[in-house]
SETORBA-320736 format. One record per residue (C-alpha): residue number from 1; residue in three letters; x negated, y, z. Coordinates in nm, 3 decimals. Example, Ala and Ser with C-alpha at 12.3 -4.5 7.8 and 13.67 -1.06 7.14 Angstrom:
<rs>
+-----+-----+---------+---------+---------+
:   n : res :       X :       Y :       Z :
+-----+-----+---------+---------+---------+
:   1 : ALA :  -1.230 :  -0.450 :   0.780 :
:   2 : SER :  -1.367 :  -0.106 :   0.714 :
+-----+-----+---------+---------+---------+
</rs>
This chain:
<rs>
+-----+-----+---------+---------+---------+
:   n : res :       X :       Y :       Z :
+-----+-----+---------+---------+---------+
:   1 : MET :  -5.248 :   9.048 :  11.678 :
:   2 : GLU :  -5.124 :   9.252 :  11.329 :
:   3 : PRO :  -5.038 :   9.011 :  11.071 :
:   4 : ASP :  -5.297 :   9.246 :  10.840 :
:   5 : THR :  -5.543 :   9.263 :  11.122 :
:   6 : ARG :  -5.574 :   8.840 :  11.071 :
:   7 : ASN :  -5.566 :   8.926 :  10.674 :
:   8 : GLU :  -5.852 :   9.119 :  10.656 :
:   9 : MET :  -5.990 :   8.915 :  11.016 :
:  10 : ALA :  -5.942 :   8.589 :  10.810 :
:  11 : LYS :  -6.111 :   8.771 :  10.483 :
:  12 : VAL :  -6.390 :   8.872 :  10.719 :
:  13 : GLN :  -6.447 :   8.537 :  10.871 :
:  14 : ARG :  -6.415 :   8.358 :  10.492 :
:  15 : TYR :  -6.639 :   8.601 :  10.337 :
:  16 : GLY :  -6.998 :   8.549 :  10.648 :
:  17 : ARG :  -6.900 :   8.189 :  10.539 :
:  18 : TYR :  -7.030 :   8.214 :  10.194 :
:  19 : ALA :  -7.277 :   8.478 :  10.271 :
:  20 : GLN :  -7.432 :   8.259 :  10.473 :
:  21 : ALA :  -7.458 :   7.968 :  10.239 :
:  22 : CYS :  -7.607 :   8.268 :  10.035 :
:  23 : CYS :  -7.874 :   8.294 :  10.251 :
:  24 : LEU :  -7.953 :   7.960 :  10.283 :
:  25 : VAL :  -8.003 :   7.933 :   9.897 :
:  26 : LEU :  -8.226 :   8.236 :   9.921 :
:  27 : PHE :  -8.438 :   8.079 :  10.175 :
:  28 : VAL :  -8.476 :   7.795 :  10.022 :
:  29 : VAL :  -8.524 :   8.004 :   9.649 :
:  30 : LEU :  -8.823 :   8.144 :   9.809 :
:  31 : ALA :  -8.935 :   7.889 :   9.972 :
:  32 : MET :  -9.002 :   7.735 :   9.626 :
:  33 : MET :  -9.161 :   8.049 :   9.477 :
:  34 : GLY :  -9.438 :   8.111 :   9.805 :
:  35 : PRO :  -9.667 :   7.795 :   9.621 :
:  36 : ALA :  -9.533 :   7.860 :   9.279 :
:  37 : THR :  -9.694 :   8.244 :   9.321 :
:  38 : LEU :  -9.986 :   8.069 :   9.483 :
:  39 : LEU : -10.071 :   7.894 :   9.211 :
:  40 : VAL : -10.051 :   8.115 :   8.957 :
:  41 : MET : -10.239 :   8.365 :   9.147 :
:  42 : LEU : -10.504 :   8.047 :   9.182 :
:  43 : PHE : -10.490 :   7.854 :   8.788 :
:  44 : VAL : -10.328 :   8.150 :   8.578 :
:  45 : VAL : -10.538 :   8.459 :   8.610 :
:  46 : PRO : -10.850 :   8.534 :   8.404 :
:  47 : PRO : -11.148 :   8.435 :   8.557 :
:  48 : GLY : -11.290 :   8.734 :   8.606 :
:  49 : PHE : -11.015 :   8.791 :   8.784 :
:  50 : LEU : -11.094 :   8.547 :   9.055 :
:  51 : ALA : -11.498 :   8.633 :   9.105 :
:  52 : SER : -11.332 :   8.902 :   9.197 :
:  53 : TRP : -11.244 :   8.800 :   9.577 :
:  54 : PRO : -11.194 :   9.132 :   9.758 :
:  55 : SER : -10.895 :   9.201 :   9.468 :
:  56 : ILE : -10.757 :   8.826 :   9.572 :
:  57 : GLY : -10.753 :   8.887 :   9.841 :
:  58 : VAL : -10.526 :   9.225 :   9.848 :
:  59 : THR : -10.312 :   9.101 :   9.667 :
:  60 : ALA : -10.270 :   8.758 :   9.839 :
:  61 : LEU : -10.250 :   8.942 :  10.151 :
:  62 : ALA :  -9.982 :   9.179 :  10.026 :
:  63 : ARG :  -9.793 :   8.846 :   9.888 :
:  64 : VAL :  -9.806 :   8.639 :  10.196 :
:  65 : LEU :  -9.631 :   8.979 :  10.421 :
:  66 : ALA :  -9.399 :   8.994 :  10.171 :
:  67 : PHE :  -9.247 :   8.698 :  10.130 :
:  68 : ALA :  -9.268 :   8.670 :  10.544 :
:  69 : LEU :  -9.080 :   9.002 :  10.579 :
:  70 : VAL :  -8.820 :   8.868 :  10.293 :
:  71 : ALA :  -8.798 :   8.493 :  10.513 :
:  72 : VAL :  -8.753 :   8.702 :  10.801 :
:  73 : ALA :  -8.436 :   8.940 :  10.667 :
:  74 : ILE :  -8.311 :   8.596 :  10.552 :
:  75 : ALA :  -8.303 :   8.377 :  10.853 :
:  76 : TYR :  -8.183 :   8.737 :  11.033 :
:  77 : LEU :  -7.929 :   8.801 :  10.740 :
:  78 : TYR :  -7.817 :   8.387 :  10.813 :
:  79 : ALA :  -7.732 :   8.456 :  11.174 :
:  80 : LEU :  -7.595 :   8.774 :  11.098 :
:  81 : PHE :  -7.323 :   8.601 :  10.815 :
:  82 : GLY :  -7.291 :   8.237 :  11.061 :
:  83 : ASP :  -7.148 :   8.475 :  11.378 :
:  84 : LEU :  -6.875 :   8.695 :  11.105 :
:  85 : GLY :  -6.808 :   8.332 :  10.998 :
:  86 : ARG :  -6.755 :   8.257 :  11.335 :
:  87 : GLY :  -6.550 :   8.558 :  11.397 :
:  88 : ALA :  -6.791 :   8.733 :  11.658 :
:  89 : ILE :  -6.794 :   9.091 :  11.458 :
:  90 : TYR :  -6.903 :   9.376 :  11.679 :
:  91 : THR :  -7.135 :   9.192 :  11.875 :
:  92 : ALA :  -7.489 :   9.377 :  12.096 :
:  93 : PRO :  -7.638 :   9.130 :  11.909 :
:  94 : ASN :  -7.547 :   9.136 :  11.540 :
:  95 : VAL :  -7.617 :   9.503 :  11.601 :
:  96 : GLN :  -7.956 :   9.408 :  11.626 :
:  97 : ARG :  -7.945 :   9.229 :  11.301 :
:  98 : THR :  -7.847 :   9.471 :  11.105 :
:  99 : GLY :  -8.083 :   9.694 :  11.313 :
: 100 : ARG :  -8.336 :   9.524 :  11.200 :
: 101 : VAL :  -8.322 :   9.382 :  10.857 :
: 102 : GLY :  -8.312 :   9.751 :  10.764 :
: 103 : ALA :  -8.674 :   9.782 :  11.003 :
: 104 : ILE :  -8.807 :   9.521 :  10.766 :
: 105 : LEU :  -8.692 :   9.717 :  10.483 :
: 106 : ILE :  -8.898 :  10.013 :  10.564 :
: 107 : ALA :  -9.154 :   9.784 :  10.562 :
: 108 : LEU :  -9.076 :   9.630 :  10.295 :
: 109 : GLY :  -9.154 :   9.988 :  10.153 :
: 110 : ALA :  -9.399 :  10.073 :  10.339 :
: 111 : LEU :  -9.604 :   9.745 :  10.234 :
: 112 : GLU :  -9.521 :   9.876 :   9.846 :
: 113 : VAL :  -9.642 :  10.227 :   9.910 :
: 114 : LEU : -10.008 :  10.151 :  10.086 :
: 115 : LEU : -10.025 :   9.875 :   9.870 :
: 116 : PRO : -10.170 :  10.112 :   9.548 :
: 117 : LEU : -10.381 :  10.321 :   9.841 :
: 118 : LEU : -10.575 :  10.087 :   9.968 :
: 119 : SER : -10.634 :   9.932 :   9.608 :
: 120 : ALA : -10.754 :  10.252 :   9.460 :
: 121 : LEU : -10.979 :  10.319 :   9.807 :
: 122 : LEU : -11.127 :   9.939 :   9.720 :
: 123 : LEU : -11.190 :  10.028 :   9.343 :
: 124 : ARG : -11.365 :  10.404 :   9.444 :
: 125 : THR : -11.564 :  10.259 :   9.741 :
: 126 : GLY : -11.718 :   9.972 :   9.517 :
: 127 : ILE : -11.559 :   9.648 :   9.739 :
: 128 : VAL : -11.340 :   9.590 :   9.468 :
: 129 : PRO : -11.525 :   9.621 :   9.076 :
: 130 : PRO : -11.393 :   9.781 :   8.806 :
: 131 : GLU : -11.331 :   9.510 :   8.623 :
: 132 : ALA : -11.023 :   9.349 :   8.869 :
: 133 : VAL : -10.870 :   9.762 :   8.764 :
: 134 : SER : -10.638 :   9.594 :   8.579 :
: 135 : TYR : -10.527 :   9.332 :   8.819 :
: 136 : LEU : -10.440 :   9.564 :   9.098 :
: 137 : PRO : -10.124 :   9.778 :   9.177 :
: 138 : LEU : -10.272 :  10.083 :   9.153 :
: 139 : GLU :  -9.862 :  10.252 :   9.085 :
: 140 : LEU :  -9.630 :  10.368 :   9.354 :
: 141 : SER :  -9.313 :  10.167 :   9.230 :
: 142 : PRO :  -8.996 :  10.334 :   9.264 :
: 143 : GLN :  -8.888 :  10.087 :   9.456 :
: 144 : SER :  -9.072 :  10.147 :   9.733 :
: 145 : LEU :  -8.856 :  10.465 :   9.734 :
: 146 : MET :  -8.526 :  10.298 :   9.801 :
: 147 : PHE :  -8.638 :  10.022 :   9.997 :
: 148 : ILE :  -8.773 :  10.329 :  10.279 :
: 149 : LEU :  -8.346 :  10.520 :  10.231 :
: 150 : ALA :  -8.212 :  10.233 :  10.243 :
: 151 : GLY :  -8.332 :  10.114 :  10.538 :
: 152 : SER :  -8.267 :  10.374 :  10.635 :
: 153 : LEU :  -7.926 :  10.317 :  10.594 :
: 154 : ILE :  -7.861 :  10.129 :  10.746 :
: 155 : VAL :  -8.100 :  10.113 :  11.148 :
: 156 : PHE :  -7.793 :  10.423 :  11.119 :
: 157 : VAL :  -7.552 :  10.214 :  11.051 :
: 158 : SER :  -7.603 :   9.961 :  11.334 :
: 159 : TRP :  -7.702 :  10.263 :  11.483 :
: 160 : ILE :  -7.337 :  10.364 :  11.422 :
: 161 : PHE :  -7.206 :  10.018 :  11.573 :
: 162 : GLU :  -7.399 :   9.980 :  11.810 :
: 163 : ILE :  -7.188 :  10.392 :  11.963 :
: 164 : GLY :  -6.904 :  10.182 :  11.799 :
: 165 : ARG :  -6.949 :   9.877 :  12.020 :
: 166 : ARG :  -7.042 :  10.041 :  12.371 :
: 167 : ALA :  -6.706 :  10.230 :  12.343 :
: 168 : SER :  -6.456 :   9.989 :  12.224 :
: 169 : GLU :  -6.642 :   9.807 :  12.574 :
: 170 : ASP :  -6.591 :  10.026 :  12.794 :
: 171 : ALA :  -6.209 :  10.110 :  12.631 :
: 172 : GLU :  -6.126 :   9.775 :  12.701 :
: 173 : ARG :  -6.379 :   9.746 :  13.101 :
: 174 : LEU :  -6.144 :  10.059 :  13.122 :
: 175 : ARG :  -5.783 :   9.927 :  12.997 :
: 176 : SER :  -5.846 :   9.638 :  13.276 :
: 177 : GLU :  -5.914 :   9.822 :  13.536 :
: 178 : ALA :  -5.601 :  10.036 :  13.480 :
: 179 : GLU :  -5.425 :   9.691 :  13.423 :
: 180 : LEU :  -5.582 :   9.570 :  13.777 :
: 181 : THR :  -5.480 :   9.857 :  13.987 :
: 182 : VAL :  -5.086 :   9.871 :  13.825 :
+-----+-----+---------+---------+---------+
</rs>
């Protein structure tokens, strides 16, 4: 291995270890945010909102689903950065983890798009009383489209990595076969 390549590999390993530690911190923060969000929903919101159980259900379900998706994405990133920290870069599990993180971002974007639609439907059908309208998300947030775009880009990159990984394995196999025949 060339000295420049060794230096770059050492940088990747160092970055992987730091990023893995950051993922651990993020996971701890996320674990604290979940119960805190639930407590705020139950004790800080106005009493009229609590009377509307469908409003609470829709909001709570969306938040629980979003927290779960983010927790799974952090777990994939933690494993990915752990492999990078050990020097394992173009491996099949890393390519899969990268693609799954992209898919989770797409799912988060879809959730951000579907939640206002579901809220509007519940208001229109009368399941949620009109008083709860100010507590429900009814507008499409710009971040939803960014999640979908970023997730799509990450899935695309993971597909390219998979093609490169397979091509590299094929080249290595051909090199080994050539050495055996000589």
